[in-house]
All heavy atoms as an XYZ file, in Angstrom:
702
protein
N     -15.618     14.255     21.440
C     -14.198     14.254     20.787
C     -14.239     15.501     19.855
O     -14.928     15.524     18.886
C     -13.982     12.888     20.077
C     -12.662     12.777     19.525
S     -12.437     11.053     18.858
C     -11.453     10.395     20.223
N     -13.161     16.253     19.999
C     -12.991     17.408     19.153
C     -12.403     17.069     17.731
O     -11.907     15.967     17.618
C     -12.266     18.487     19.737
O     -10.806     18.197     19.817
N     -12.457     17.984     16.827
C     -11.857     17.842     15.602
C     -10.323     17.585     15.668
O      -9.696     16.885     14.821
N      -9.686     18.281     16.681
C      -8.261     18.116     16.886
C      -7.906     16.857     17.295
O      -6.948     16.180     16.874
C      -7.686     19.163     17.905
C      -6.296     19.341     18.080
C      -5.541     19.533     16.708
C      -5.960     20.349     19.063
N      -8.721     16.238     18.262
C      -8.593     14.873     18.673
C      -8.655     13.883     17.646
O      -7.815     12.827     17.584
C      -9.569     14.528     19.840
C      -9.392     15.250     21.153
O      -8.184     15.639     21.424
O     -10.264     15.423     21.962
N      -9.544     14.074     16.786
C      -9.760     13.246     15.565
C      -8.549     13.265     14.652
O      -8.123     12.170     14.157
C     -11.074     13.513     14.840
C     -12.270     13.170     15.822
C     -11.169     12.807     13.599
C     -13.642     13.668     15.262
N      -8.099     14.412     14.445
C      -6.937     14.614     13.567
C      -5.784     13.966     14.237
O      -4.969     13.271     13.514
C      -6.700     16.231     13.429
O      -7.801     16.753     12.794
C      -5.455     16.382     12.454
N      -5.527     14.139     15.475
C      -4.372     13.501     16.101
C      -4.501     11.948     16.001
O      -3.507     11.191     15.723
C      -4.333     13.829     17.535
C      -3.976     15.203     17.903
C      -4.058     15.643     19.339
C      -2.514     15.610     17.347
N      -5.797     11.385     16.076
C      -5.887      9.963     15.987
C      -5.713      9.398     14.643
O      -5.079      8.472     14.402
C      -7.375      9.558     16.436
C      -7.716      8.120     16.537
C      -6.932      7.448     17.559
N      -7.487      8.037     18.905
C      -6.722      7.919     19.985
N      -5.454      7.331     20.007
N      -7.115      8.506     21.063
N      -6.084     10.315     13.585
C      -5.835      9.891     12.135
C      -4.378      9.854     11.884
O      -3.819      9.051     11.161
C      -6.615     10.953     11.277
C      -8.045     10.570     11.349
C      -6.091     10.804      9.804
C      -8.953     11.691     10.639
N      -3.535     10.861     12.363
C      -2.215     10.916     12.256
C      -1.450      9.697     12.777
O      -0.594      9.044     12.248
C      -1.660     12.193     12.841
C      -2.003     13.286     11.882
C      -0.022     12.032     12.900
C      -1.651     14.740     12.597
N      -2.060      9.265     14.023
C      -1.404      8.114     14.627
C      -1.700      6.839     13.881
O      -0.854      5.878     13.664
C      -2.163      8.012     16.072
C      -1.487      6.852     16.963
C      -2.133      6.980     18.248
O      -2.435      7.931     18.777
O      -2.284      5.749     18.890
N      -2.908      6.721     13.447
C      -3.289      5.464     12.502
C      -2.454      5.474     11.322
O      -1.910      4.469     10.848
C      -4.830      5.464     12.316
C      -5.512      5.201     13.612
C      -5.161      4.477     11.191
C      -7.135      5.490     13.502
N      -2.352      6.691     10.611
C      -1.539      6.717      9.324
C      -0.183      6.387      9.674
O       0.510      5.636      8.829
C      -1.713      8.076      8.804
C      -1.371      8.186      7.348
C      -2.168      7.537      6.342
C      -0.194      8.788      6.851
C      -1.806      7.559      4.993
C       0.083      8.788      5.512
C      -0.718      8.251      4.673
O      -0.264      8.238      3.347
N       0.481      6.680     10.745
C       1.862      6.296     11.181
C       2.005      4.859     11.241
O       2.953      4.217     10.683
C       2.212      6.963     12.409
O       2.229      8.405     12.374
N       0.902      4.182     11.821
C       0.905      2.754     11.924
C       0.859      2.140     10.547
O       1.452      1.059     10.277
C      -0.109      2.233     12.790
C       0.201      2.424     14.325
C      -0.566      3.267     15.154
C       1.240      1.856     14.855
C      -0.363      3.453     16.475
C       1.522      1.931     16.193
C       0.817      2.736     17.041
N       0.106      2.597      9.711
C      -0.168      2.033      8.356
C       1.249      2.231      7.642
O       1.687      1.181      6.895
C      -1.232      2.757      7.622
C      -2.563      2.453      8.205
C      -1.243      2.440      6.101
C      -3.750      3.219      7.656
N       1.964      3.257      7.736
C       3.276      3.416      7.105
C       4.252      2.383      7.679
O       4.971      1.854      6.915
C       3.785      4.817      7.292
C       2.975      5.876      6.443
C       5.331      4.901      6.832
C       3.311      7.304      6.663
N       4.155      2.236      9.090
C       5.024      1.201      9.695
C       4.778     -0.149      9.202
O       5.654     -0.934      8.889
C       4.908      1.338     11.184
C       5.878      0.341     11.979
C       7.162      0.551     11.943
C       5.304     -0.846     12.525
C       8.015     -0.221     12.635
C       6.184     -1.652     13.156
C       7.478     -1.311     13.135
N       3.410     -0.503      8.966
C       3.056     -1.771      8.387
C       3.632     -1.957      7.005
O       4.062     -3.018      6.622
C       1.665     -1.943      8.470
N       3.596     -0.901      6.187
C       4.171     -0.957      4.938
C       5.692     -1.254      4.927
O       6.135     -2.044      4.124
C       3.960      0.286      4.115
C       4.501      0.276      2.717
C       4.256      1.503      1.867
N       5.153      1.481      0.670
C       4.940      2.214     -0.364
N       3.820      2.961     -0.440
N       5.674      2.163     -1.435
N       6.350     -0.681      5.869
C       7.788     -0.910      6.014
C       7.971     -2.416      6.324
O       8.939     -2.993      5.613
C       8.337     -0.038      7.173
C       8.427      1.406      6.803
C       9.834     -0.522      7.468
C       8.718      2.355      7.997
N       7.295     -3.083      7.221
C       7.477     -4.451      7.575
C       7.225     -5.279      6.371
O       7.823     -6.149      6.068
C       6.514     -4.782      8.845
C       6.867     -3.965     10.014
C       6.562     -6.298      9.122
C       8.281     -4.067     10.472
N       6.025     -5.003      5.699
C       5.609     -5.814      4.510
C       6.778     -5.673      3.479
O       6.913     -6.689      2.719
C       4.286     -5.296      3.885
C       4.012     -5.873      2.591
C       3.105     -5.789      4.880
N       7.352     -4.498      3.285
C       8.374     -4.486      2.237
C       9.631     -5.212      2.451
O      10.445     -5.463      1.613
C       8.662     -2.860      2.037
O       9.481     -2.433      3.128
N       9.835     -5.613      3.749
C      10.979     -6.367      4.139
C      10.750     -7.943      3.802
O      11.657     -8.686      3.750
C      11.246     -6.269      5.588
C      11.826     -4.924      5.976
C      12.373     -3.988      5.099
C      12.037     -4.395      7.229
N      12.697     -2.840      5.789
C      12.505     -3.140      7.126
C      11.712     -4.924      8.468
C      12.911     -2.355      8.255
C      12.087     -4.104      9.593
C      12.594     -2.830      9.453
N       9.519     -8.342      3.557
C       9.046     -9.764      3.381
C       9.898    -10.406      2.317
O      10.492    -11.390      2.420
C       7.625     -9.871      3.163
C       7.273    -11.377      2.721
C       6.904     -9.615      4.517
N      10.157     -9.698      1.094
C      10.906    -10.273      0.053
C      12.375    -10.608      0.362
O      13.021    -11.482     -0.117
C      10.747     -9.357     -1.142
C       9.546     -8.537     -0.848
C       9.382     -8.469      0.639
N      12.874     -9.783      1.322
C      14.293    -10.002      1.788
C      14.469    -11.377      2.507
O      15.500    -11.979      2.351
C      14.773     -8.930      2.702
C      14.733     -7.488      2.026
C      15.079     -6.553      3.200
C      15.797     -7.401      0.992
N      13.449    -11.783      3.162
C      13.504    -13.000      3.939
C      12.899    -14.240      3.120
O      13.314    -15.349      3.408
C      12.788    -12.891      5.214
C      13.418    -11.822      6.070
C      12.788    -10.603      6.227
C      14.647    -11.950      6.677
C      13.306     -9.562      7.146
C      15.207    -10.860      7.447
C      14.598     -9.711      7.541
N      11.966    -14.000      2.299
C      11.336    -15.143      1.496
C      11.924    -15.381      0.117
O      11.601    -16.456     -0.396
C       9.767    -14.935      1.383
O       9.664    -13.748      0.706
C       9.202    -14.729      2.795
N      12.682    -14.390     -0.334
C      13.220    -14.481     -1.636
C      12.185    -14.522     -2.778
O      12.411    -15.065     -3.856
C      14.195    -15.731     -1.807
C      15.280    -15.766     -0.862
C      16.267    -14.541     -1.011
O      16.500    -14.025     -2.060
N      16.582    -14.050      0.064
N      10.979    -14.055     -2.395
C       9.815    -13.972     -3.373
C       9.350    -12.621     -3.396
O       9.261    -11.827     -2.289
C       8.767    -14.959     -2.962
C       9.143    -16.477     -2.966
C       8.137    -17.345     -2.389
N       6.758    -17.131     -2.758
C       5.736    -17.513     -2.205
N       5.842    -18.067     -0.977
N       4.513    -17.307     -2.744
N       8.892    -12.067     -4.571
C       8.361    -10.686     -4.720
C       7.022    -10.557     -3.956
O       6.304    -11.582     -3.681
C       8.202    -10.404     -6.143
C       8.063    -11.772     -6.701
C       8.840    -12.861     -5.846
N       6.674     -9.403     -3.550
C       5.352     -9.141     -2.883
C       4.202     -9.423     -3.945
O       4.386     -9.100     -4.962
C       5.302     -7.628     -2.567
C       6.039     -7.176     -1.231
C       5.878     -5.730     -1.005
C       5.527     -7.959     -0.042
N       3.211    -10.111     -3.354
C       2.111    -10.310     -4.036
C       1.135     -9.098     -4.042
O       0.402     -8.846     -3.184
C       1.201    -11.500     -3.576
C       0.121    -11.927     -4.287
O      -0.224    -11.344     -5.310
O      -0.700    -12.765     -3.689
N       1.249     -8.259     -5.142
C       0.587     -6.981     -5.201
C      -0.982     -7.184     -5.358
O      -1.787     -6.272     -5.333
C       1.053     -6.025     -6.207
C       2.375     -5.628     -5.893
S       2.650     -4.806     -4.305
C       1.914     -3.201     -4.538
N      -1.339     -8.430     -5.671
C      -2.784     -8.735     -5.803
C      -3.376     -8.990     -4.471
O      -4.755     -9.093     -4.415
C      -3.078     -9.971     -6.714
O      -2.526    -11.135     -6.158
N      -2.615     -9.139     -3.456
C      -3.163     -9.350     -2.093
C      -3.832     -8.049     -1.665
O      -3.230     -6.988     -1.664
C      -2.047     -9.666     -1.130
C      -2.487     -9.894      0.237
O      -3.268     -9.149      0.836
N      -1.917    -10.934      0.926
N      -5.148     -8.106     -1.294
C      -5.818     -6.851     -0.857
C      -5.150     -5.936      0.245
O      -5.216     -4.831      0.123
C      -7.235     -7.328     -0.443
C      -7.314     -8.625     -1.046
C      -5.926     -9.189     -1.148
N      -4.684     -6.775      1.290
C      -3.964     -5.945      2.333
C      -2.640     -5.198      1.841
O      -2.484     -4.089      2.267
C      -3.533     -6.902      3.483
C      -2.799     -6.297      4.649
C      -3.718     -5.254      5.369
C      -2.432     -7.368      5.600
N      -1.944     -5.813      1.020
C      -0.683     -5.324      0.575
C      -1.090     -4.061     -0.411
O      -0.485     -3.019     -0.325
C       0.124     -6.251     -0.189
C       0.739     -7.203      0.836
C       1.322     -5.628     -0.899
C       1.556     -8.354      0.387
N      -2.153     -4.318     -1.229
C      -2.634     -3.228     -2.131
C      -3.107     -1.985     -1.379
O      -2.689     -0.968     -1.704
C      -3.683     -3.794     -3.046
C      -4.309     -2.839     -4.034
C      -3.594     -2.812     -5.447
N      -2.555     -2.610     -5.529
C      -1.422     -1.921     -5.884
N      -1.088     -1.322     -6.398
N      -0.323     -1.668     -5.859
N      -3.750     -2.297     -0.262
C      -4.281     -1.233      0.673
C      -3.181     -0.425      1.100
O      -3.206      0.776      1.148
C      -5.211     -1.783      1.720
C      -5.583     -0.868      2.729
C      -6.507      0.143      2.552
C      -4.809     -0.755      3.866
C      -6.837      1.148      3.447
C      -5.167      0.200      4.843
C      -6.178      1.113      4.650
N      -2.207     -1.118      1.660
C      -1.040     -0.370      2.313
C      -0.259      0.453      1.308
O       0.120      1.639      1.595
C      -0.059     -1.394      2.908
C      -0.544     -2.215      4.129
C       0.580     -3.240      4.572
C      -0.789     -1.307      5.270
N      -0.057      0.024      0.192
C       0.647      0.796     -0.891
C      -0.246      1.924     -1.438
O       0.202      3.065     -1.666
C       1.069     -0.093     -2.058
C       2.350     -0.770     -1.715
C       2.393     -1.814     -0.879
C       3.546     -0.247     -2.252
C       3.661     -2.538     -0.567
C       4.822     -0.903     -1.946
C       4.908     -1.991     -1.086
N      -1.571      1.688     -1.583
C      -2.440      2.607     -2.085
C      -2.709      3.763     -1.254
O      -2.761      4.969     -1.595
C      -3.844      2.055     -2.545
C      -3.804      1.126     -3.845
O      -2.833      1.304     -4.536
O      -4.775      0.437     -4.073
N      -2.749      3.547      0.060
C      -3.006      4.487      1.128
C      -1.705      5.309      1.378
O      -1.742      6.584      1.523
C      -3.511      3.848      2.375
C      -3.586      4.922      3.535
C      -4.910      3.321      2.148
N      -0.547      4.725      1.292
C       0.753      5.415      1.762
C       1.401      6.127      0.535
O       2.168      7.023      0.744
C       1.656      4.460      2.471
O       1.897      3.415      1.668
C       1.061      4.041      3.784
N       1.177      5.625     -0.566
C       1.971      6.131     -1.794
C       1.688      7.659     -2.044
O       2.758      8.408     -2.414
C       1.753      5.314     -3.074
C       2.618      5.535     -4.191
C       4.106      5.229     -3.796
O       4.312      4.377     -2.837
O       4.994      5.715     -4.407
N       0.557      8.130     -1.900
C       0.432      9.624     -2.109
C       1.313     10.517     -1.207
O       1.645     11.551     -1.688
C      -0.994      9.911     -1.764
C      -1.653      8.644     -2.123
C      -0.757      7.541     -1.663
N       1.634     10.059      0.010
C       2.469     10.796      0.831
C       3.952     10.466      0.647
O       4.832     11.377      0.531
C       2.192     10.487      2.262
C       3.076     11.119      3.316
C       2.910     12.743      3.272
C       2.830     10.734      4.735
N       4.224      9.213      0.307
C       5.567      8.746      0.239
C       6.321      9.165     -1.107
O       7.446      9.447     -1.223
C       5.698      7.263      0.420
C       5.294      6.740      1.830
C       5.464      5.209      1.830
C       6.089      7.411      2.929
N       5.532      9.094     -2.207
C       6.058      9.474     -3.573
C       6.770     10.800     -3.531
O       7.874     10.855     -4.098
C       4.991      9.219     -4.645
N       6.123     11.923     -3.178
C       6.796     13.182     -3.215
C       8.082     13.192     -2.259
O       9.121     13.804     -2.628
C       5.925     14.206     -2.738
C       4.591     13.532     -2.754
C       4.735     12.084     -2.640
N       8.018     12.569     -1.152
C       9.171     12.521     -0.302
C      10.355     11.700     -0.833
O      11.586     11.992     -0.707
C       8.717     11.910      1.174
C       7.707     12.899      1.755
C       9.991     11.791      2.112
C       7.063     12.246      3.068
N       9.949     10.651     -1.540
C      10.994      9.751     -2.147
C      11.954     10.459     -3.137
O      13.035     10.050     -3.345
C      10.275      8.574     -2.835
C      11.206      7.488     -3.325
C      10.441      6.339     -3.925
N       9.579      5.623     -2.890
C       8.266      5.615     -2.917
N       7.652      6.134     -3.991
N       7.570      5.149     -1.967
N      11.450     11.567     -3.630
C      12.285     12.240     -4.589
C      13.640     12.762     -3.969
O      14.617     12.843     -4.628
C      11.614     13.509     -5.127
C      10.505     13.216     -6.126
C       9.824     14.399     -6.672
N       8.412     14.093     -7.023
C       7.489     14.916     -6.716
N       7.659     16.136     -6.308
N       6.350     14.601     -7.068
N      13.657     12.982     -2.729
C      14.761     13.506     -1.928
C      15.323     12.636     -0.970
O      16.232     12.880     -0.190
C      14.671     14.909     -1.489
C      13.661     15.099     -0.393
C      13.914     14.933      0.851
C      12.371     15.506     -0.778
C      13.013     15.114      1.792
C      11.320     15.573      0.226
C      11.713     15.430      1.497
N      14.566     11.500     -0.656
C      14.942     10.613      0.445
C      15.415      9.322      0.049
O      15.435      8.311      0.836
C      13.687     10.414      1.343
N      15.982      9.250     -1.117
C      16.560      7.923     -1.625
C      18.070      8.176     -1.353
O      18.796      9.087     -1.709
C      16.460      7.674     -3.067
C      15.098      7.124     -3.446
C      14.964      7.034     -5.011
C      14.936      5.745     -2.841
N      18.686      7.115     -0.676
C      20.122      7.080     -0.412
C      20.558      5.887     -1.091
O      20.521      4.661     -0.658
C      20.443      6.910      0.995
C      21.984      6.892      1.239
C      19.861      8.333      1.718
N      21.054      5.926     -2.342
C      21.547      4.761     -3.144
C      20.233      3.881     -3.376
O      19.280      4.436     -3.995
N      20.162      2.654     -2.913
C      18.997      1.788     -3.258
C      18.086      1.789     -1.883
O      17.038      1.162     -1.900
C      19.555      0.253     -3.428
C      20.165      0.237     -4.729
C      19.325      0.313     -5.909
O      18.222     -0.027     -5.866
N      19.851      0.888     -6.994
N      18.432      2.602     -1.033
C      17.610      2.597      0.322
C      16.626      3.745      0.287
O      17.000      4.828     -0.002
C      18.518      2.732      1.558
C      19.494      1.588      1.551
C      17.683      2.801      2.784
C      20.558      1.731      2.633
N      15.319      3.402      0.438
C      14.172      4.398      0.317
C      13.978      4.804      1.823
O      13.432      3.926      2.544
C      13.100      3.701     -0.232
C      11.830      4.681     -0.251
O      12.119      5.898      0.022
O      10.695      4.085     -0.745
N      14.341      6.019      2.151
C      14.055      6.493      3.480
C      12.720      7.322      3.630
O      12.513      7.944      4.653
C      15.246      7.452      3.941
C      16.590      6.664      4.098
C      17.706      7.759      4.353
C      16.586      5.548      4.998
N      11.957      7.373      2.535
C      10.743      8.127      2.609
C       9.724      7.671      3.663
O       9.143      8.686      4.319
C      10.047      8.115      1.302
O       9.762      6.836      0.840
N       9.570      6.443      4.014
C       8.696      6.109      5.131
C       9.229      6.659      6.424
O       8.440      7.147      7.340
C       8.667      4.616      5.106
C       9.072      4.230      3.787
C       9.930      5.135      3.353
N      10.496      6.599      6.686
C      11.123      7.073      7.865
C      10.874      8.599      7.969
O      10.493      9.089      9.097
C      12.630      6.727      7.930
C      13.338      7.088      9.203
C      12.819      6.314     10.400
C      14.770      6.855      9.003
N      11.116      9.251      6.967
C      10.931     10.763      6.904
C       9.615     11.121      7.141
O       9.170     12.025      7.927
C      11.445     11.359      5.568
C      11.028     12.773      5.386
C      12.857     11.174      5.368
N       8.636     10.311      6.445
C       7.199     10.682      6.711
C       6.745     10.349      8.051
O       5.951     11.212      8.735
C       6.409      9.749      5.761
N       7.211      9.283      8.772
C       6.739      8.984     10.157
C       7.341     10.095     11.087
O       6.669     10.613     11.952
C       7.220      7.666     10.610
C       6.367      6.533      9.917
C       7.199      7.446     12.169
C       6.929      5.075     10.223
N       8.559     10.570     10.909
C       9.178     11.577     11.711
C       8.352     12.941     11.493
O       7.984     13.608     12.461
C      10.632     11.892     11.464
C      11.512     10.919     12.031
C      12.640     10.341     11.360
C      11.301     10.469     13.361
C      13.427      9.453     11.892
C      12.209      9.621     13.988
C      13.303      9.060     13.261
N       7.984     13.211     10.244
C       7.195     14.391     10.034
C       5.845     14.332     10.707
O       5.291     15.294     11.308
C       7.039     14.626      8.454
N       5.258     13.208     10.658
C       3.932     12.976     11.278
C       4.010     13.162     12.735
O       3.168     13.645     13.421
C       3.281     11.676     10.931
C       2.788     11.566      9.420
C       2.369     10.206      9.172
C       1.608     12.519      9.191
N       5.112     12.597     13.340
C       5.306     12.797     14.830
C       5.509     14.162     15.207
O       4.935     14.594     16.158
C       6.582     11.907     15.245
C       6.269     10.484     15.117
C       7.062     12.445     16.638
C       7.494      9.626     15.370
N       6.263     15.022     14.406
C       6.322     16.402     14.635
C       5.114     17.151     14.584
O       4.748     17.895     15.402
C       7.472     16.932     13.728
C       8.881     16.548     14.012
C       7.332     18.441     13.698
C       9.994     16.786     13.137
N       4.257     16.806     13.579
C       3.032     17.488     13.313
C       2.067     17.110     14.555
O       1.389     18.018     15.067
C       2.416     17.042     12.040
C       3.151     17.767     10.857
C       0.930     17.521     12.058
C       2.832     17.234      9.450
N       2.111     15.855     14.922
C       1.246     15.422     16.028
C       1.762     16.209     17.399
O       0.867     16.588     18.083
C       1.389     13.884     16.209
C       0.371     13.408     17.248
C       0.542     11.945     17.447
N       1.768     11.709     18.189
C       2.541     10.631     18.171
N       2.202      9.795     17.389
N       3.656     10.500     18.894
N       2.932     16.263     17.595
C       3.393     17.046     18.804
C       3.039     18.474     18.775
O       2.649     18.968     19.804
C       4.934     16.820     18.992
C       5.319     15.386     19.387
C       4.671     14.973     20.625
O       4.561     15.693     21.603
O       4.211     13.814     20.672
N       3.105     19.039     17.637
C       2.768     20.543     17.469
C       1.348     20.634     17.746
O       0.819     21.583     18.557
C       3.171     21.088     16.083
C       4.655     21.218     16.016
C       2.569     22.426     15.903
C       5.159     21.494     14.570
N       0.398     19.756     17.163
C      -0.942     19.989     17.330
C      -1.391     19.499     18.799
O      -2.319     20.096     19.345
C      -1.660     18.930     16.358
C      -1.587     19.379     14.848
C      -2.406     18.295     13.932
C      -2.285     20.685     14.609
N      -0.702     18.619     19.429
C      -1.045     18.166     20.718
C      -0.747     19.251     21.773
O      -1.329     19.445     22.866
C      -0.373     16.905     21.245
O       1.025     17.032     21.269
N       0.228     20.159     21.444
C       0.526     21.364     22.277
C      -0.628     22.349     22.249
O      -0.797     23.192     23.130
C       1.797     21.994     21.871
C       3.130     21.165     21.914
C       3.379     20.767     23.310
O       3.171     21.535     24.290
N       3.683     19.526     23.578
N      -1.486     22.288     21.180
C      -2.540     23.322     21.101
C      -3.755     22.848     21.908
O      -4.543     23.682     22.102
C      -3.034     23.308     19.597
N      -3.732     21.617     22.422
C      -4.779     21.176     23.291
C      -4.716     21.825     24.623
O      -3.816     22.067     25.244
C      -4.819     19.645     23.389
C      -5.119     19.046     22.061
C      -5.907     19.223     24.473
C      -5.225     17.549     22.051
């Protein structure tokens, strides 16, 4: 497995982690309870994704809607496609 294959796999896994964070962030809408940030899984999702999402969030907020995860996933898809063309 080449370095490029590993990079593509990491991008794919990171995209799934961002998607998991999106799903977890919707839980309070349905349960009427805040997220339990002491939960290790939730803490992991936020700790791993926040370094990428925080800078994007500066320009990806539309009112109260945070579009930074969507923008990040689209950017990762574009990067993955560009890199996969190099194979």
